[in-house]
C-alpha positions as CSV (number, residue, x, y, z in Angstrom):
1,M,0.0,0.0,0.0
2,I,1.1,3.6,-0.6
3,S,0.2,6.6,1.4
4,R,-2.6,9.1,0.7
5,R,0.2,11.7,0.4
6,A,1.7,9.7,-2.5
7,F,-1.7,9.6,-4.2
8,L,-2.2,13.3,-3.9
9,L,1.3,14.4,-4.9
10,G,1.7,11.8,-7.6
11,A,5.5,11.5,-7.2
12,T,8.3,11.4,-4.7
13,A,11.8,12.4,-5.0
14,A,15.1,11.4,-3.5
15,G,18.7,12.7,-3.4
16,A,19.5,15.7,-5.5
17,A,16.4,15.5,-7.6
18,G,13.9,17.4,-5.5
19,F,10.5,18.9,-6.3
20,A,10.3,22.0,-8.3
21,P,8.8,24.9,-6.3
22,S,5.7,24.5,-8.3
23,A,5.1,21.1,-7.0
24,L,4.2,22.2,-3.5
25,G,3.6,25.8,-4.0
26,H,0.3,26.2,-5.8
27,M,-3.1,24.5,-6.0
28,A,-2.8,23.0,-9.5
29,V,-2.0,19.5,-8.2
30,S,-4.2,17.1,-10.2
31,R,-6.5,14.3,-9.0
32,D,-5.6,10.7,-9.3
33,T,-7.2,8.6,-12.0
34,L,-7.4,5.3,-10.1
35,P,-9.0,4.5,-6.8
36,P,-6.7,4.0,-3.7
37,N,-7.3,0.2,-3.7
38,A,-6.1,-0.3,-7.3
39,P,-3.4,-3.0,-7.6
40,V,0.1,-1.6,-7.4
41,R,3.1,-2.9,-9.3
42,H,6.6,-1.6,-8.3
43,L,9.0,-1.4,-11.2
44,A,12.7,-0.4,-11.4
45,L,13.7,1.8,-14.4
46,S,17.1,3.2,-15.3
47,A,18.5,5.2,-18.2
48,A,22.0,4.6,-19.3
49,E,24.3,4.8,-22.3
50,M,25.5,1.7,-24.2
51,E,27.1,0.5,-27.4
52,V,24.8,-0.8,-30.2
53,A,25.4,-1.9,-33.8
54,L,22.8,0.5,-35.4
55,L,24.3,0.4,-38.9
56,G,24.1,-3.4,-39.1
57,P,26.0,-6.4,-37.7
58,D,29.1,-5.9,-39.9
59,K,29.4,-2.2,-39.5
60,P,31.1,0.0,-36.8
61,K,29.2,0.1,-33.5
62,T,27.7,3.3,-32.1
63,Q,28.8,4.6,-28.7
64,G,26.4,6.6,-26.5
65,F,23.2,4.9,-27.5
66,C,20.6,5.7,-24.8
67,A,18.2,3.0,-23.5
68,Y,16.0,2.2,-20.5
69,N,17.0,-0.9,-18.5
70,G,19.7,-1.6,-21.0
71,T,17.1,-2.7,-23.6
72,P,16.6,-0.8,-26.9
73,F,12.9,-0.2,-27.4
74,L,12.1,-1.6,-23.9
75,T,8.4,-2.8,-23.9
76,W,6.3,-3.1,-20.8
77,R,2.9,-4.8,-20.9
78,V,0.7,-4.1,-17.9
79,P,-2.9,-5.0,-17.1
80,L,-5.5,-2.2,-17.3
81,G,-6.3,-0.6,-13.9
82,T,-2.8,-1.2,-12.5
83,R,-0.8,1.6,-10.7
84,L,2.9,1.6,-11.5
85,M,5.2,3.0,-8.9
86,V,8.3,3.4,-11.0
87,D,11.6,3.9,-9.2
88,F,13.8,5.7,-11.7
89,E,17.6,6.1,-11.6
90,N,19.5,8.3,-14.0
91,R,22.7,6.4,-14.9
92,M,23.5,8.8,-17.8
93,P,26.1,11.5,-17.5
94,T,23.5,14.3,-18.1
95,P,20.2,15.3,-16.5
96,T,16.9,13.8,-17.7
97,T,13.2,13.2,-16.7
98,V,10.6,10.7,-17.7
99,H,7.3,11.7,-19.4
100,W,4.5,9.1,-19.7
101,H,3.1,10.1,-23.1
102,G,-0.7,9.8,-23.4
103,I,-1.1,8.4,-19.9
104,R,-3.5,10.5,-17.6
105,V,-1.0,10.7,-14.8
106,P,-1.1,13.0,-11.7
107,N,0.6,16.3,-12.7
108,L,3.6,15.8,-10.5
109,S,4.5,12.6,-12.4
110,D,4.3,14.3,-15.8
111,G,8.1,14.7,-16.0
112,V,8.2,18.3,-17.3
113,A,10.9,20.6,-15.8
114,P,10.3,23.2,-14.4
115,L,6.5,22.8,-14.2
116,T,6.4,19.5,-12.3
117,Q,9.9,18.6,-11.1
118,E,13.5,19.6,-11.5
119,P,15.7,17.7,-14.0
120,I,17.0,14.5,-12.4
121,P,20.8,14.9,-12.4
122,A,23.3,12.2,-13.2
123,G,23.1,9.6,-10.4
124,G,19.7,11.1,-9.2
125,R,16.5,9.2,-8.5
126,F,12.8,9.9,-8.7
127,T,9.7,7.8,-8.1
128,Y,6.9,8.2,-10.6
129,N,3.2,7.4,-9.8
130,V,1.8,6.1,-13.1
131,P,-1.9,5.0,-12.9
132,L,-3.1,3.2,-15.9
133,P,-6.9,3.9,-16.2
134,D,-7.1,3.4,-20.0
135,P,-6.2,0.5,-22.2
136,G,-4.0,1.2,-25.3
137,F,-0.6,1.9,-26.8
138,Y,1.5,4.5,-25.0
139,F,5.2,5.2,-24.6
140,F,7.6,7.0,-22.3
141,H,10.6,9.2,-23.0
142,P,12.6,12.1,-21.5
143,H,11.3,15.7,-21.4
144,C,14.7,17.3,-20.9
145,D,17.2,17.3,-23.8
146,E,14.5,15.4,-25.5
147,T,16.0,16.0,-29.0
148,G,19.3,14.6,-28.0
149,Q,18.2,11.8,-25.8
150,V,15.3,10.5,-27.9
151,G,17.5,11.0,-30.9
152,R,20.0,8.6,-29.4
153,G,17.3,6.0,-28.6
154,L,15.8,6.8,-25.2
155,V,12.2,5.7,-25.9
156,A,10.3,2.8,-24.4
157,L,6.8,1.4,-25.2
158,L,4.0,0.8,-22.7
159,L,1.0,-1.4,-23.7
160,V,-1.9,-1.3,-21.2
161,E,-3.9,-4.5,-21.8
162,D,-7.6,-4.9,-21.4
163,P,-8.5,-8.6,-20.6
164,A,-11.5,-8.2,-22.9
165,E,-9.3,-7.7,-25.9
166,A,-7.7,-11.1,-25.4
167,R,-11.0,-12.6,-26.5
168,L,-11.3,-10.7,-29.7
169,G,-9.6,-13.3,-31.9
170,F,-6.4,-11.8,-33.2
171,D,-4.0,-14.4,-34.3
172,L,-0.9,-12.3,-34.1
173,E,0.3,-8.9,-32.8
174,H,3.2,-7.1,-34.3
175,I,4.8,-3.7,-33.2
176,I,6.3,-1.4,-35.8
177,A,8.5,1.3,-34.2
178,V,9.7,3.9,-36.8
179,K,12.9,5.5,-35.7
180,D,15.8,6.9,-37.8
181,W,19.4,7.5,-36.7
182,R,21.5,10.6,-37.3
183,L,24.8,8.8,-37.9
184,D,27.9,9.2,-40.2
185,A,29.4,6.3,-42.1
186,D,31.5,5.3,-39.1
187,G,28.5,5.1,-36.8
188,R,29.2,8.3,-34.9
189,W,26.4,10.6,-33.9
190,M,25.7,13.7,-35.9
191,P,24.3,16.9,-34.3
192,M,20.6,16.3,-33.3
193,F,19.7,20.0,-33.2
194,T,20.7,22.1,-36.1
195,D,19.6,25.7,-36.8
196,E,18.5,24.7,-40.4
197,G,16.5,21.8,-39.2
198,A,15.0,23.4,-36.1
199,S,13.8,26.4,-38.2
200,T,12.3,24.2,-40.9
201,A,11.1,20.6,-41.0
202,G,13.6,19.2,-38.6
203,S,17.0,17.5,-38.8
204,F,16.2,14.2,-40.4
205,G,18.1,10.9,-39.7
206,T,20.6,9.6,-42.2
207,V,19.7,6.0,-41.6
208,R,16.2,4.7,-41.7
209,A,15.2,1.8,-39.4
210,T,12.3,-0.3,-38.2
211,N,12.4,-1.6,-34.6
212,G,16.0,-0.4,-34.4
213,S,17.1,-2.4,-37.5
214,V,18.1,-1.2,-40.9
215,I,16.6,-4.5,-42.2
216,P,12.7,-4.4,-42.3
217,P,11.2,-7.3,-40.3
218,R,9.6,-10.3,-42.1
219,I,6.9,-11.7,-39.8
220,E,5.1,-15.0,-40.3
221,A,1.3,-14.9,-39.7
222,P,-1.4,-17.5,-40.3
223,A,-2.9,-17.4,-43.8
224,Y,-6.4,-16.0,-43.6
225,G,-5.6,-14.9,-40.1
226,D,-6.1,-11.6,-38.3
227,V,-3.1,-9.5,-37.4
228,R,-3.0,-6.5,-35.1
229,L,-0.3,-4.0,-36.2
230,R,0.7,-1.5,-33.6
231,T,2.7,1.3,-35.2
232,I,4.5,4.2,-33.4
233,V,6.5,7.0,-34.9
234,A,9.2,7.2,-32.2
235,D,11.3,9.5,-34.4
236,S,12.1,13.1,-33.4
237,T,11.2,14.5,-36.9
238,R,9.9,12.1,-39.5
239,T,6.3,12.1,-40.7
240,I,5.1,9.0,-42.4
241,E,2.0,8.0,-44.5
242,F,1.1,4.5,-43.2
243,G,-0.4,2.1,-45.7
244,C,-0.6,-1.5,-46.7
245,D,-0.8,-3.2,-50.1
246,T,-4.1,-4.9,-49.2
247,N,-7.7,-3.7,-49.1
248,N,-8.3,-5.9,-46.0
249,A,-7.0,-3.4,-43.5
250,A,-8.8,-1.1,-41.1
251,I,-7.7,1.4,-38.3
252,I,-9.1,0.3,-35.0
253,A,-7.3,2.7,-32.6
254,V,-5.5,6.0,-32.7
255,D,-3.0,6.9,-30.0
256,G,-4.3,3.9,-28.1
257,Q,-7.9,5.0,-28.2
258,A,-10.5,2.8,-29.9
259,L,-12.6,4.0,-32.7
260,V,-15.2,2.5,-35.0
261,P,-13.1,0.5,-37.5
262,L,-12.1,2.8,-40.3
263,P,-11.0,0.9,-43.5
264,L,-7.8,2.4,-45.0
265,S,-9.4,2.0,-48.4
266,K,-11.9,4.8,-47.4
267,L,-9.1,7.4,-46.6
268,P,-7.7,9.8,-49.2
269,D,-4.8,7.9,-51.0
270,E,-5.6,5.0,-48.6
271,V,-3.0,6.2,-46.0
272,W,-3.0,7.7,-42.5
273,R,-0.5,10.5,-41.9
274,M,1.5,10.1,-38.7
275,G,4.0,12.4,-37.1
276,P,6.4,12.0,-34.2
277,A,4.7,10.4,-31.1
278,M,1.6,9.3,-32.9
279,R,0.4,5.7,-32.7
280,L,-1.9,3.5,-34.8
281,D,-3.6,0.1,-34.4
282,V,-4.6,-1.5,-37.6
283,H,-6.4,-4.8,-38.2
284,V,-5.0,-6.7,-41.2
285,R,-6.5,-9.8,-42.7
286,M,-3.9,-12.1,-44.2
287,P,-4.1,-13.5,-47.7
288,G,-3.7,-17.2,-48.7
289,P,-0.6,-19.4,-48.0
290,G,2.6,-18.1,-49.5
291,E,1.3,-14.6,-50.1
292,E,2.5,-11.5,-48.4
293,V,1.2,-8.2,-47.1
294,K,3.7,-5.3,-47.2
295,V,3.4,-2.3,-44.9
296,F,4.9,0.9,-46.3
297,D,5.6,4.5,-45.6
298,Y,4.2,6.1,-48.7
299,R,5.4,9.6,-47.9
300,T,8.8,9.1,-49.6
301,A,9.5,9.3,-53.3
302,E,9.8,5.5,-53.4
303,P,7.6,3.7,-50.8
304,Y,9.7,2.7,-47.8
305,L,9.1,-0.9,-46.6
306,L,8.4,-1.0,-42.9
307,T,7.4,-4.7,-42.4
308,T,6.5,-7.7,-44.5
309,L,3.8,-10.1,-43.2
310,V,4.2,-13.6,-44.7
311,A,1.1,-15.9,-44.8
312,V,1.8,-19.4,-43.5
313,D,-0.7,-22.3,-43.7
314,K,-2.0,-23.0,-40.3
315,G,-5.3,-24.6,-41.3
316,K,-7.4,-21.5,-41.2
317,K,-10.2,-21.2,-43.7
318,K,-10.9,-18.0,-45.8
319,T,-13.8,-15.9,-44.5
320,P,-15.1,-12.5,-45.4
321,F,-13.1,-9.7,-43.8
322,K,-14.9,-7.9,-41.0
323,P,-12.7,-5.5,-39.0
324,I,-12.6,-6.3,-35.3
325,A,-13.8,-3.4,-33.1
326,L,-12.0,-2.8,-29.8
327,P,-14.0,-2.1,-26.6
328,A,-15.1,1.6,-26.6
329,A,-12.8,4.0,-24.9
330,K,-13.9,5.3,-21.5
331,V,-11.8,8.4,-21.1
332,P,-13.5,11.6,-19.8
333,L,-15.3,13.1,-22.7
334,P,-15.9,16.9,-23.3
335,D,-19.3,18.5,-23.4
336,V,-18.8,19.9,-26.9
337,R,-22.0,22.0,-26.9
338,R,-21.1,23.8,-23.7
339,A,-17.4,24.0,-24.3
340,K,-15.6,27.3,-24.1
341,K,-13.8,28.1,-27.4
342,L,-10.1,29.0,-27.4
343,D,-8.1,29.9,-30.5
344,F,-4.4,29.2,-31.0
345,I,-2.0,30.0,-33.8
346,V,1.1,28.0,-34.5
347,Q,3.6,30.5,-36.0
348,T,7.2,31.5,-36.4
349,S,8.7,33.5,-33.5
350,A,9.4,36.6,-35.7
351,G,8.1,39.5,-33.6
352,A,6.9,37.1,-30.9
353,T,6.2,38.6,-27.4
354,A,4.3,37.0,-24.6
355,I,0.7,38.2,-24.7
356,A,-0.7,35.9,-22.1
357,P,-1.4,37.4,-18.7
358,P,1.5,36.9,-16.3
359,L,1.2,34.9,-13.2
360,P,0.8,36.7,-9.9
361,A,4.2,37.8,-8.4
362,D,3.8,35.4,-5.4
363,D,3.2,32.4,-7.6
364,P,6.1,29.9,-7.3
365,L,6.4,29.7,-11.1
366,A,6.4,33.4,-11.7
367,K,10.2,33.5,-11.5
368,A,10.9,29.9,-12.5
369,L,13.8,29.4,-15.0
370,I,14.1,26.6,-17.5
371,D,17.3,24.6,-17.3
372,S,19.4,25.5,-20.4
373,F,20.3,21.8,-20.8
374,C,16.6,21.0,-21.5
375,V,16.0,23.3,-24.4
376,G,17.7,24.5,-27.6
377,D,20.0,27.4,-28.2
378,K,17.7,29.5,-30.4
379,T,14.0,30.4,-30.7
380,F,12.2,29.9,-34.0
381,W,8.6,29.1,-33.1
382,A,5.7,30.4,-31.0
383,I,2.1,29.7,-30.0
384,N,0.0,32.9,-30.0
385,R,3.2,35.0,-30.1
386,T,4.5,33.3,-27.0
387,S,7.6,31.1,-27.1
388,W,9.0,28.6,-24.6
389,G,12.2,29.7,-23.0
390,A,15.4,28.9,-25.0
391,G,18.8,30.3,-25.8
392,A,19.6,33.2,-23.5
393,D,16.0,33.8,-22.4
394,L,15.3,31.0,-20.0
395,R,12.3,32.5,-18.2
396,L,9.2,30.3,-18.0
397,P,6.5,32.0,-20.2
398,P,3.1,32.8,-18.7
399,P,0.4,30.2,-19.2
400,L,-1.4,30.3,-22.6
401,D,-4.6,30.3,-20.6
402,I,-6.0,29.5,-17.2
403,L,-8.7,26.8,-17.4
404,K,-11.2,25.5,-14.8
405,D,-11.0,21.9,-13.6
406,G,-13.8,19.8,-15.0
407,D,-14.9,22.3,-17.6
408,S,-14.9,21.5,-21.4
409,Y,-12.9,23.4,-24.0
410,R,-12.8,23.6,-27.7
411,L,-9.4,24.5,-29.1
412,T,-8.9,25.6,-32.7
413,I,-5.2,25.2,-33.7
414,T,-4.3,27.1,-36.9
415,N,-0.9,26.4,-38.5
416,V,0.2,29.4,-40.4
417,T,3.7,28.1,-41.0
418,K,5.2,26.2,-44.0
419,H,5.7,23.0,-42.1
420,V,3.7,20.2,-40.3
421,H,3.4,20.3,-36.5
422,P,2.0,17.3,-34.6
423,M,0.6,19.0,-31.5
424,H,0.5,17.1,-28.2
425,L,-1.4,18.0,-25.0
426,H,-0.1,16.5,-21.8
427,G,-2.4,14.8,-19.2
428,H,-5.5,14.6,-21.4
429,V,-7.1,12.6,-24.2
430,F,-9.0,14.9,-26.6
431,R,-11.5,14.5,-29.3
432,V,-10.4,15.6,-32.8
433,L,-13.6,17.3,-34.0
434,S,-12.7,18.6,-37.4
435,S,-10.1,19.7,-39.9
436,T,-10.2,22.2,-42.8
437,R,-8.1,19.7,-44.9
438,K,-9.0,16.2,-43.7
439,T,-12.7,16.5,-44.1
440,A,-13.1,12.7,-44.9
441,I,-12.0,11.6,-41.4
442,P,-14.7,11.3,-38.8
443,P,-14.1,12.6,-35.2
444,Y,-11.8,10.4,-33.1
445,L,-9.9,10.4,-29.8
446,A,-6.1,11.2,-29.6
447,D,-3.4,12.8,-27.6
448,T,-1.4,14.2,-30.6
449,V,-2.9,15.7,-33.7
450,M,-1.2,16.6,-37.0
451,T,-1.6,20.2,-38.2
452,E,-0.6,20.8,-41.8
453,P,0.5,24.1,-43.3
454,N,-2.5,26.5,-43.6
455,E,-4.8,24.0,-41.8
456,T,-7.1,24.6,-38.8
457,V,-7.8,21.6,-36.6
458,E,-10.4,21.7,-33.8
459,I,-10.1,19.5,-30.7
460,A,-12.1,19.3,-27.5
461,F,-11.3,18.0,-24.0
462,R,-12.4,18.1,-20.4
463,A,-9.8,19.9,-18.4
464,K,-8.0,18.2,-15.5
465,S,-6.3,20.1,-12.7
466,G,-2.6,20.7,-13.1
467,D,0.0,22.6,-15.1
468,W,0.1,20.9,-18.5
469,V,2.3,21.6,-21.5
470,F,1.0,21.8,-25.1
471,H,3.7,21.5,-27.8
472,C,4.8,20.3,-31.2
473,H,6.3,16.8,-31.1
474,I,8.9,17.5,-33.8
475,L,11.4,17.8,-31.0
476,E,13.6,20.5,-32.4
477,H,10.5,22.7,-32.9
478,M,9.6,22.1,-29.2
479,D,13.1,22.9,-28.1
480,A,13.1,26.0,-30.2
481,G,10.1,27.6,-28.6
482,L,7.0,25.7,-29.9
483,M,5.6,24.8,-26.5
484,G,3.3,26.5,-24.1
485,W,1.3,25.5,-21.0
486,F,-2.1,25.6,-19.5
487,R,-2.9,26.0,-15.8
488,V,-6.1,24.1,-14.9
489,A,-7.3,24.9,-11.4
């Protein structure tokens, strides 16, 4: 059992990694999302550097690869309704934090310095309270020097499993993790943050890979069987157009949240565009014995092969394809009709100046500074003319807005730049209501939404108390100013 204090605070710290002043100094501490009697699982987590053969088995090895628990693409599978108490140790030579992407955690376990905690120094420890109230596909990663540490591999996957899904009849599950590497020919890291990349579409990797390998996987699956593909763009920059060379494929979840099955064949160009941090569950019906299904990224000049599914005779008979629907999501839904409307513009930082109202002088965050190690050297982007601290200006900007706990909000996000921006809201699952460009896609739930150049997307959510960041998940964009925060009190 853990104390009521641990439930309320959501995290505990030890050693040199203490609470940020915000953690104890204001009333924006969020509610827990599981009852006190929920089953608890204690897990140890560490981050460290290691040597990995990223270029292939016969090529030079790469030093300084970052991994959790010494395992590239560490994957945890945990039952729905479990509370994880994660004892984290930073074994890297530089500071870090852990952010639980898409999980509705208490605010003080969100891993964002300086809002929820200080960066965890080398050798430091921190305990995260991670309730798992929703099934689905999530992941965790640092939120300090995110461009550098994620760029060097510090990403892990978290699958929250609903027992009801085990009875749905999938014959096979396969994970596709899209992640490039910025390496030279000798396997040495190239700069992760470049001014040219940060101010445009990002600094792309030089080596494409799936599940860490330059060789796309070949996976055997029962002929006429049902495969659940679970795809994540774990890359810092790349946007893909996910598609299959079969008509028997349907999207069944976005960012871990179930939706009414949506056949890929009904989408424009029969692809789903995904940016960094976005996840997709797709049901694929296999063809006859000896045939293959190829999964591609169609966004490149020549389609890039992500995975090949090979049909193997296991005695199954051919039946009509009917996409399997997952149990309906049970996240808090917004009251769209009564929601307050807020407008946000994603723009360049030219002429940007904070226009949001400042915090009261006695607020612990009013004078908070951002650790220079956690952000980039320059500012190129803004939200409503407000940029996150970077370079020489490390002041925490005022909140984009102050929201009321439990109320519903409709956000219009207008991208007036020349580049895509996958926008992520911490601590919440939101409903994507509409898009001025993707009119063929019905509303769905997500935690990250793609905004194209000259596109307006509308999302809605029910606000949960805490201080929550809202940012682009092209990591150089975030580190160069494209992040803000909401206070929900």
